[in-house]
N, C-alpha and C positions, 0 to 999 in steps of 0.2 A: 650094502643093505640100506643105509640112510638115503642114498640116491633113489632107490626103488620106492621108499616111503614118500620122498619129496614128489616124485612123479605121480604116485597114487594120490597124494594130497592135491596136487595141481589139477589132476584130471577130475577129482571130485569137486573141487572149487569151480571148475569150468562148467560142470554139470549142474551145480547148485550155486547160483549167483549170490545167495545170502550166506554162504559158508565163509568162515574166517580165512584170511590169507595166511599161508604157512610162514612161519618165522624165517626160514631159510630164504624165502623169496624177498622178504623185507631186507634181510642182511645183504643179499646180492645187489638189489636195486639201490639200497642206501650207500653201499660202497661205490658203485658206479657213479651215482649222483655226486658223492663227496669228491671223487677223483676229477670229475668234469668241472666242478666248482673250483677245486684247487688249481687246476690248470688255467682256468679263466682268471683267477685272482693273481696268480703268478705273472701271467701275461700282462695284466693291467698294471701290476706293481713295477715290472721291469722298465716300462717307459718312464715312470716318474723317477726312477733311480738314474736313468740315462739323461733326463731332461737338462740338468745343469750343464753337462758337457755339450749337448746339442745346442743349447742357447749360446754358449761360448763359441763353438766351432762354426755355426751357421749365422751368428749375429741376429738371432730372432728377438723380437720384442715380446713383452709380457702378454699382449693380446694373441699373438701367433702361438706362443707356448700354451696359452689357455685352450685355444682351439685344438692344438695337437693332443693335449692331455684329455680333452673331452671327446676325441674322435671315437673312442670305444662305445660311447653312449649314443652316437648318432644313428647307428644301425638299429638300436633298440627303439629309439624315437620314431624312426621312419617305418619300422615294421610292426608296431603295436596294433594299429587299426587293421591293416590287411591280415596280419597273423590271427587276430581274434576272429575276424570274419571267416577266414578259411577254416579255423578250428570249429566254429559253430556250424559251418556248412558241411564239412566233410568229416569232422571228428578229429580230436587231437592226435590220435594214434596215426592216422593217415597223413596228417600234416607233418608230423615228425619223421615218418618214413619217407615222405616225399623230399623233405629238406635233406635228410641224410643220404638218400640215394641219388640226389641230383649230381650231374657230372661237374667236375671242377672246371675252372676257367681253362680254356684252351691256351696252350703256350703261344706266345707271340713269336712270329718269325724274326730272326735276327737280321739286322740290316748292316751292310758294310758301307763304310764311307767311301765316296768316289774321289775324295780329295787325296792327293799324295801326301806323304809324310815328310816332304822336303823343307 
């Protein structure tokens, strides 16, 4: 019964742009946004936990370690202007749909070494 009411509320909100957004929609979107943010935060935090071992194992300097830890922000820096322009030109909904629907990188073919193992 509640699902039918949510569908009816969503349909009436679509028909009347000034209508308030149903609470269930806020809860669903809020939960999805929270989970996405949590995943990004955990991903960023993991590399800082592993950094001391990486410095020791690979003999990295402080500068290299700084660049490695800042790597997550380079994508944000590079895409701020083009992303804003695309969102203004096509709308944020279509930009997000386009990014989400874009195909992943194609797998690289594996190469075998021609040298013998002698």
